[in-house]
N, C-alpha and C positions, 0 to 999 in steps of 0.2 A: 503493500500499499505506500501511496506517496505520503510523504511526511508533511504535516500541516505546519506552515509558518506564518508568522504575523505579517510578512511582507508578500502574501499571496495575491494581494490586489484583486483584479477581476476573477481570479481563479480561486477565491477563498470560499467561506463557508456559505455564501448565498446560493451557490449552485446555478446561478442565472446562466442562460445560453449566451453564447457570444457569437457575433457576426464579424468577421474579419476581411479586410482587403489584403490580398496577398502581397508580399514583397516581390517588386518586379524591377530588375536592373534596367536602368535608363528610363524608367517610367515613374516609379513611386518616390520622386524627389520631393522636396519641401513645398514646391509650387503645386504639385499634384495633390499632396496631402491637404494643403490648405483649402483648395477647390473642392476636394471630397468632403471636407469637414462643413462646408456650407450646405451640404445635401444630406447629411446625416450627422447629428450630434453624438450617437452613441457607438457607431462602427468602430472597431479597433482597427487603427492604421498601422502600417509598417514602413520602415525606411527601405531603400534599396539595401542589398547586402554591403557592408562596409568590412573590409579586411582588417583583421586586428593589426598587422603591420603597419597599414596606412594610418590607423589612429595613433599608433606609437611614435611613428616617425614623419607623418604627414601633416597637411594643414587642417588641424583639428577643428577649429571653428568653421570652416567651410564643410567639413565632413560631418560634424555633429550638431550644429545649430539648427533650431527650428523655432517656429512661431508656437507661442503659448496656447493659441487657439487650436492647435492640432490634437490635444490630449482627448482621449487616451492614444498614445502612439508607442510603438515597440521599435527598438533598434535591433536590426538583424546583423549579427557578426558571422565573418567567415574566418575560419582558422582551425588548427589542429594541435597546436601547441598550448598546453594548459597555462604555461607561464605567460606567454604573450596574451592569451585571452584574459587572464586575470588583470593583467596591466591595462588591457582595452577597457574592461569593465570598470576598473577604478577611474580611469580618465573619463569615461562616459557618465559616470555617477554625478558629475557636477552639472551635467546638462539637463537632468530631470526626465529622463525616459521613464515611461511606465512599466517597461518590460524589456528584458534583453533575451534575444532569440538566437539559437546557434543553428546555421544553415548545414544540414545534412542532407539536402535534396537537389541542389543545382547540379545539372549534369554537363556544363559546358566545358570545353577544353581548357579555357582559361583557368577555371576553377580547379580542375583535375590536376593541372600543372602545379598548382600550390598545394596539393594534397589535402583539399578540403571539398566540401559540397558532398554531393552523393556518394562519392568514392569512399567516404567515411563509413558507409553502410557495411563495407567489407572488414572494418576493424572497429567493432563496437566497443571493444576495451578502451580505445583511444577516447571516443565520444564520452563514454562513461567517467573517465579521468577529467576530461575538460569540463563537463557540467558539474561534477562534484567540486572542482577548484573553483569555478566561477560562483557556485553557491556560497562558498566561504566568504566572498567579498561584496557579494551583490547585495543591494538594499531594496530590490524590486524582484518580482518573479523572474526566475530563469527557465525558458522553455526551449523546445527543440522543434524543428521542423524537418521531416525525413520523408524518404520514400518507403514502399513496402519491401523493397529490394533492389538489387542491381544485377545486371548480366544473368549468369546462369544460377543465381541463388534462387532457392525455392522460398517464396515469400511466407507461405504457411509455417515454415520452419524458422526462417530468419526473423520475422517480425516480433514473435512472442519473446525471444531472447532479447532482441534489441530494447523492446519496451521494459522488460523486467530490468535491465541495466539502467535505463534512464530513470525508471522510477526509484531504483535503489540509490542512485546518485543524487536524488532529490529534485529532479525536474518538477516544475509546478504545473507544466501542461505539455502535451506532445500534439503537434499538428502533423497528420498523416495525409501525404499526397497518394491517393490510392492507385498509383501506377508504379511498376517497376521502372527504373532508369537503365538504358543501355548506354554504357560508357563509351562503347566503340561501335561506329557504324550508324548511329543516329544523331542528328542535329539536336539542339535544344528544342527547337520547334516540333521536330519529329517526336522528341521524347514527351511532349505534351499531348500528342495525338495518336501515336501508333501503339504504344504498348497498351494492352486492354485494361480497363479500370476493373478493380476487384473491390467494390464497395462492401461486399458481404464480409470479406476477411476484415476490412476494418470494423465493421459492425460487430464481429464476433471478438475483436479485441476489446471493444467497449463492454460487451457483456461480461467478459472475463476480468475486467478491471473496472468494476463499478464505481469505485471511490476515487478513481483518477481521471482528471479532466483530459479528454480525447477530442480532437477536432478533426474534421475531414475536409480535404480539399481535393480538386482534380475533376475537370469535366463538368462542373456545376455552372449552369448558364443563366439561371433566373431564380427569383425568390420562391416560387412554388417548388422547385427542387430543393432549395435551401431549407424551407419549412419542413420538408419531407425528410431530410437528413436529420434534422434537428429532434425528430420524434425518437431518434436512437442515439445520436451523438450529442456531446456537450458544446460543440462549436462548429461553425460552417465557415469555410474560406472561399471567397471568390476572387479571381485574378483578372484576366482579360475581359471577362464578361461584364465586370463593374467598371472598368475603364473604357471599353468600346460603347457600352450602353449605361453611362453614368446615371441616367434618369432613374434607374431602378433604385439607387441609393436613397431617394426621397421617400421610398415606402419602407426602409429598414427599420426605422424607430418604432413604427406602429406595428408592422407585421412581426418583427423579431423581438422587440423589447416591450411591446404592449402599450407604448405611449399613444395619447389620443391622436387619431388621424386628423391632421390639419392641411389646408391648402398650402402649396408651396408659394411663398412671396417670391416670384421670379424677379420682380423689380429690385427687391433686396439683394438677392444673389448677384444680379447684374451690377448693382452699385457698390457692393462689397468687393467684387472682383476687379472693378475699374479702380477703386481706391488701392487695392493690393498691388495691382500692376503699376500704378503710379509710383508706389514705394520701391518696387523692384527696379523700375527704370532709373529712378532718383539714386539707387545703390549701385548703378553701373551695368544692370542687367538689361535685356531686351523684352519687348512685349510678347515675342513668341515663346519665351521661356515659360510664360504663364499660360498663354492661350492654346498652346499645342496639347495641354492635358485637358482642354474644354471641348475639343472637337467631338467627342462622343456623346455630348449632352443632346437632348431632343431627338433622339433617334425615333423615327416613326412619325414626327409631327410634320405638318405641312410647312414648307419653307426650311426644313432641316438641311436640305442640300446646299441652299444658298448660305445658311449660317456656317456650314462646314467650309465652304469656299472662301468665305471671308477670313475665318480664323486660321486657316491653313495656308492660304496664299497671301492675302493682303497684310497680315500681321507680320509677315517676314521682311516686309520692306523697311529700310532704315528710316528713323525718325517718325514712324507712324504712331499716332496718339492711342492711349488706352480707350478713348472714346470710341474706337472701332468695336470694341465688346458690345457697346449699346447698339451699334449698327447692326452687329450679327444677331443680337437678341431680337431686334425689331423685325427682322427677316422671318421670324418664326410666328405662326399662328398658335400661340400658347393656349388660347382660350379653347380651341378645338380639341385639345388632347391628342394623343398618338392616334394615327389612322388605324392601327392594328394594336389591340390591347396586348400587352406582353411583348411587344415587338423587340427582337433582339438580333445582334449581329451572329449569323449562323457560323462565322469563321472564329468567333471569339471562343476561347478556351481557358479555363482557370489555370493559374500557375501552379 
């Protein structure tokens, strides 16, 4: 059984279900998270994966700083050296993250060359040592995001042992991508689509570990599916579906957390994002640093194509004003709602 700690945060005694947006390299930066927070006050947000070595030796403020409005937000770390991970956790503690997550699921060549990510499924004893060491210094929950196995491993044999080790090391929660990863022969994109999903195995892990927070990830494209998974699991994580069809996030607080359903104040969202973009530009950034994350909003609405054109093309021009966001919003017939209820990007797949 998982040890109960005073710093268990959202994974504490309340046993509330958790909806999370997956960490995605090059996507879930601070601008993306600020935008997503305007759509859901309760969703758990994740940073991109940040390598422990980069935190220790690199530009810490650039890598770790974030907006206070983003809470709750988790920092995802990459690494396999307990000492370096401990140092990274100590440094990150000054920034106020709500959770520290260890990446044991990314299959990219870049990650494999650093001997972390999904390849760590082959050395669970290393992950066990890392989690135990991180727990010694962390003041917030320490969690793990993993696969069900890699390459020729048999998930039904590998996953129970891996989870037992994580639980023994004191992990406060484990997020499981319900696909095996193939480290050779498949690209990261193919690893999100080709290996078959095995939700039933993940469900069985939850049934066998009723007192441990286990969340599920992989292939989940809408909130109907999310709610179905939450009938078994403690948490559900969406990746690309929540990015490409960000409008679905506006229903998370009501459907997942039981908040009162209220109409979205799109004028407020627009104005907040304009003000935010102004601050980013004043700090040396560009408008498209913000707007590139907003393109997936209003999928299925009349005028959405023009909205996307404005934010993906016009926003890249030098010297363009943040008021372009207002122009993009004005192109959408928001009052009409989406043309197809539950419209989603068929190519979107969870991280």
